[in-house]
Backbone as numpy.savetxt, mean C-alpha at the origin, in Angstrom:
# Nx Ny Nz CAx CAy CAz Cx Cy Cz
-23.36 22.96 40.33 -23.32 22.71 38.72 -22.38 21.42 38.35
-22.43 19.94 38.01 -21.77 18.96 37.73 -21.33 18.67 35.98
-20.45 19.06 35.35 -20.20 18.76 34.01 -19.50 17.40 33.94
-20.00 16.61 32.99 -19.38 15.52 32.90 -19.02 15.27 31.45
-17.67 15.20 30.72 -17.64 15.15 29.11 -16.78 13.93 29.38
-16.95 12.97 28.06 -16.61 11.90 28.00 -15.90 12.23 26.40
-14.79 11.68 26.49 -14.13 12.13 25.35 -13.75 10.93 24.70
-14.29 9.98 23.47 -14.19 9.15 22.92 -13.51 9.11 21.92
-11.94 8.53 21.93 -10.70 8.50 20.98 -11.37 7.22 20.01
-11.49 7.77 18.94 -11.67 6.88 17.56 -10.51 5.87 17.34
-10.39 4.92 17.03 -9.19 3.82 17.07 -8.86 3.61 15.84
-8.10 3.87 15.13 -7.76 3.59 13.54 -6.77 2.20 13.60
-7.16 1.42 12.26 -6.61 0.42 12.18 -6.68 -0.14 10.55
-5.78 -0.62 10.36 -5.12 -1.22 9.12 -5.28 -2.31 8.80
-5.87 -3.12 8.08 -6.52 -4.63 7.95 -6.36 -4.81 6.31
-5.32 -5.30 5.66 -5.48 -5.88 4.28 -6.63 -6.88 4.21
-7.78 -6.26 3.30 -8.83 -7.08 3.13 -8.81 -7.55 2.04
-8.49 -7.27 0.70 -7.91 -8.06 -0.54 -6.84 -7.58 -0.86
-6.13 -7.81 -1.85 -5.05 -7.50 -2.69 -5.35 -8.78 -3.65
-3.97 -8.17 -4.70 -4.30 -8.70 -6.09 -3.40 -10.12 -5.68
-3.84 -11.16 -6.95 -3.51 -12.27 -6.99 -2.06 -12.08 -5.99
-2.17 -13.75 -5.27 -0.31 -13.70 -4.47 0.32 -14.12 -5.59
-0.08 -14.72 -6.67 1.08 -15.11 -8.01 0.30 -14.84 -9.01
0.96 -14.06 -9.86 0.88 -13.46 -11.26 1.47 -13.57 -12.01
1.11 -13.95 -13.00 2.01 -14.30 -14.50 1.66 -13.36 -15.61
2.29 -12.80 -15.93 1.62 -11.70 -17.25 3.18 -11.73 -18.26
2.72 -11.82 -19.75 3.79 -11.76 -20.64 4.40 -10.48 -20.46
5.85 -10.30 -21.10 6.58 -9.20 -21.07 5.56 -8.29 -22.22
5.59 -7.00 -21.61 4.66 -6.10 -22.67 3.53 -5.62 -21.98
2.95 -6.68 -21.26 1.61 -6.76 -20.97 1.09 -5.74 -19.64
0.57 -4.97 -19.59 -0.02 -4.22 -18.39 -0.16 -5.28 -17.08
0.42 -4.59 -15.84 0.39 -5.39 -15.03 -0.05 -4.49 -13.57
-0.87 -4.30 -13.01 -1.14 -3.85 -11.61 -1.25 -4.87 -10.44
-0.76 -4.51 -9.53 -0.97 -4.91 -8.16 -1.11 -4.03 -7.20
-2.06 -4.87 -5.85 -2.64 -3.59 -5.08 -2.71 -4.44 -3.63
-3.35 -3.71 -2.46 -3.57 -4.27 -1.27 -4.53 -3.16 -1.17
-5.75 -3.45 -0.38 -6.85 -2.44 0.12 -7.01 -3.05 1.46
-7.53 -1.95 2.14 -7.95 -1.95 3.48 -9.29 -1.57 3.83
-9.89 -2.18 4.64 -11.48 -1.53 4.65 -11.57 -0.37 5.68
-10.58 0.39 6.04 -10.34 1.73 6.82 -9.32 2.09 5.92
-9.34 3.87 5.82 -8.43 4.26 5.24 -6.82 4.32 6.27
-5.66 4.41 4.96 -4.71 4.48 5.40 -4.10 5.66 5.56
-2.98 5.51 5.98 -1.74 6.91 5.93 -0.96 7.36 4.55
-0.09 6.19 4.85 0.78 5.80 4.18 0.81 4.29 3.44
1.30 4.45 2.47 1.90 2.99 1.59 3.31 2.55 0.93
3.75 1.34 1.41 4.76 1.17 1.09 4.87 -0.16 -0.43
5.38 -0.44 -1.33 5.72 -1.44 -2.12 7.47 -1.67 -2.26
7.82 -2.97 -2.06 9.02 -2.70 -1.66 9.32 -4.25 -2.82
10.53 -3.95 -4.15 10.91 -4.99 -4.89 12.09 -4.71 -4.95
13.17 -6.15 -4.87 14.41 -6.10 -5.06 15.38 -4.62 -4.50
15.15 -4.73 -3.05 15.37 -3.71 -2.27 15.23 -2.16 -2.24
14.26 -1.90 -3.31 13.64 -0.55 -3.44 12.65 -0.37 -3.18
12.54 0.52 -2.14 10.62 0.88 -1.71 10.23 2.00 -2.60
9.01 1.83 -2.49 8.31 2.86 -3.34 7.26 3.53 -1.80
7.34 4.71 -1.67 6.23 4.96 -0.64 4.98 5.97 -0.97
4.28 6.17 -0.66 2.96 7.35 -1.04 2.13 7.51 0.10
1.24 8.33 -0.21 0.51 8.72 0.94 -0.90 8.48 -0.18
-2.34 8.72 0.69 -3.36 9.04 -0.47 -3.64 9.88 -1.27
-3.31 10.91 -1.17 -3.26 12.10 -1.38 -1.86 12.40 -2.16
-0.65 11.71 -1.98 0.68 11.98 -2.78 0.69 12.19 -4.33
1.95 12.21 -4.89 2.24 12.34 -5.92 1.63 10.72 -6.99
1.30 10.98 -8.30 0.34 9.55 -8.80 1.85 8.67 -9.78
3.02 9.70 -10.71 3.68 9.15 -10.80 4.50 8.92 -10.39
5.28 7.53 -10.36 6.72 7.18 -10.00 7.62 7.56 -10.83
8.08 6.26 -11.53 9.07 6.47 -12.60 9.22 5.22 -13.45
9.90 5.09 -14.33 9.95 3.79 -14.98 8.78 3.35 -16.07
7.60 3.86 -16.09 6.45 3.16 -16.76 5.37 3.13 -15.54
5.73 3.41 -14.42 4.80 2.90 -13.52 4.32 4.29 -12.60
2.87 3.99 -12.16 1.98 4.83 -11.63 1.73 4.16 -10.24
0.79 4.93 -9.37 0.37 4.20 -8.09 -1.08 4.41 -8.58
-1.64 3.45 -8.42 -3.30 3.65 -8.12 -3.84 3.27 -6.76
-4.22 4.52 -6.48 -4.76 4.70 -5.14 -5.86 5.26 -5.09
-6.80 4.70 -3.72 -7.62 5.48 -2.87 -7.05 5.69 -1.47
-8.39 6.12 -0.78 -7.69 6.58 0.56 -8.05 4.93 1.28
-8.09 3.95 0.67 -8.70 2.67 1.50 -7.91 1.49 0.14
-7.06 1.89 -1.20 -6.57 0.89 -2.08 -5.20 1.66 -2.23
-4.22 0.61 -2.18 -2.70 0.94 -2.49 -2.50 0.06 -3.70
-2.19 0.78 -4.78 -1.41 -0.20 -6.14 -0.64 0.30 -6.89
0.38 -0.97 -7.52 0.89 -0.19 -8.78 0.81 -0.48 -9.85
0.58 0.42 -11.07 0.15 -0.15 -12.59 1.69 0.36 -13.07
2.08 -0.81 -13.69 2.98 -1.14 -14.88 2.55 -0.97 -16.13
2.87 0.21 -16.95 2.48 -0.08 -18.16 3.04 -1.14 -19.11
3.85 -1.62 -19.01 4.82 -2.60 -19.94 5.43 -3.40 -18.79
4.99 -4.75 -18.50 5.91 -5.80 -17.84 7.47 -5.96 -18.02
8.37 -5.92 -17.64 9.43 -6.48 -18.34 9.93 -7.61 -17.24
10.95 -8.02 -17.35 11.51 -9.05 -16.68 12.64 -8.39 -15.12
12.38 -7.27 -15.17 13.41 -6.63 -14.07 11.62 -6.44 -13.11
10.62 -6.35 -13.53 9.37 -6.29 -12.66 8.90 -7.79 -11.78
9.93 -9.01 -12.36 9.43 -10.13 -11.82 10.02 -10.08 -10.63
9.80 -11.36 -9.84 9.81 -11.42 -8.11 9.09 -10.77 -7.09
9.73 -10.83 -5.75 8.50 -10.60 -4.64 8.33 -9.51 -4.62
7.56 -8.65 -4.02 6.61 -7.43 -4.33 5.89 -7.19 -2.88
6.45 -6.48 -1.98 5.29 -6.66 -0.35 5.07 -5.01 -0.56
3.71 -5.47 -0.10 2.58 -4.33 -0.05 2.73 -4.14 1.44
2.76 -2.80 1.68 2.67 -2.55 3.31 1.76 -1.24 3.47
0.38 -1.66 4.09 -0.01 -0.11 4.35 -0.06 0.17 6.08
-0.38 1.54 6.47 0.13 1.62 7.60 -0.63 2.96 7.95
-0.87 2.68 9.27 -1.76 4.37 9.97 -0.87 4.39 11.32
-0.34 5.79 11.30 0.49 6.09 12.41 -0.49 7.10 13.39
-0.89 6.94 14.17 -1.54 7.33 15.26 -0.47 8.32 16.39
-0.80 9.51 16.39 0.42 10.23 17.04 -0.78 11.07 18.18
-0.61 10.62 19.45 -1.61 10.99 20.52 -0.54 11.96 21.01
0.76 11.84 21.42 1.52 12.85 22.09 2.88 13.10 21.32
3.26 14.00 21.19 4.59 13.77 20.30 5.74 12.81 20.88
5.55 12.55 22.05 6.67 11.47 22.30 6.23 10.05 22.46
5.16 9.87 21.93 4.22 8.80 21.57 3.79 8.50 20.43
4.16 7.53 19.96 3.70 7.29 18.48 3.52 5.92 18.40
2.14 5.03 17.81 1.76 4.10 18.04 1.71 3.65 15.69
2.33 2.84 15.74 1.98 2.74 14.05 1.23 1.22 14.21
-0.10 1.50 13.23 -0.79 0.15 13.24 -0.20 -0.56 11.81
0.30 -1.26 11.52 0.75 -2.03 9.74 0.09 -2.99 9.33
-0.07 -3.35 8.34 -0.44 -5.00 7.75 0.28 -4.51 6.30
1.00 -5.95 6.25 1.37 -6.21 4.74 1.22 -7.43 4.36
1.93 -7.84 3.09 1.34 -8.31 2.04 2.51 -9.09 1.49
2.93 -10.51 0.84 3.98 -10.35 -0.12 3.32 -11.26 -1.44
3.45 -10.58 -2.52 3.12 -10.85 -3.76 4.07 -11.41 -4.64
4.08 -12.11 -5.62 4.79 -13.26 -6.05 4.60 -12.29 -8.32
5.63 -11.97 -8.58 5.07 -11.68 -10.07 6.16 -12.45 -10.95
5.50 -12.90 -12.13 6.51 -14.23 -12.87 6.06 -13.05 -14.33
6.94 -12.39 -15.01 7.19 -11.99 -16.00 7.83 -13.22 -17.50
6.66 -13.92 -17.72 6.94 -14.61 -19.43 7.70 -13.93 -20.36
9.14 -14.43 -20.81 9.15 -13.59 -21.90 9.01 -14.55 -23.13
């Protein structure tokens, strides 16, 4: 008796296929949402602005702070700002990642990122 078993390992990848406008102009006090979206699920998401990193997972908490909340699904990661202020202007990096751990000593991170510009008109 010969038994042959094939194990197919699913390879995950993260590729940003859609994002909010690369440059956005919003009036002070208006709401603002920036996001990145992948056609496959991501495991974690990071936004960076002025050397501050905001990170989450698809099931992570929704509130950030300072009038910001996460706008996310398993494919989309975004930040919603209730009232845009000048401190939110500048470059934002959206970074989606999938970490594949086959063995404890071997870790592969598959990432994609985009830069977004936000201008707040006063």
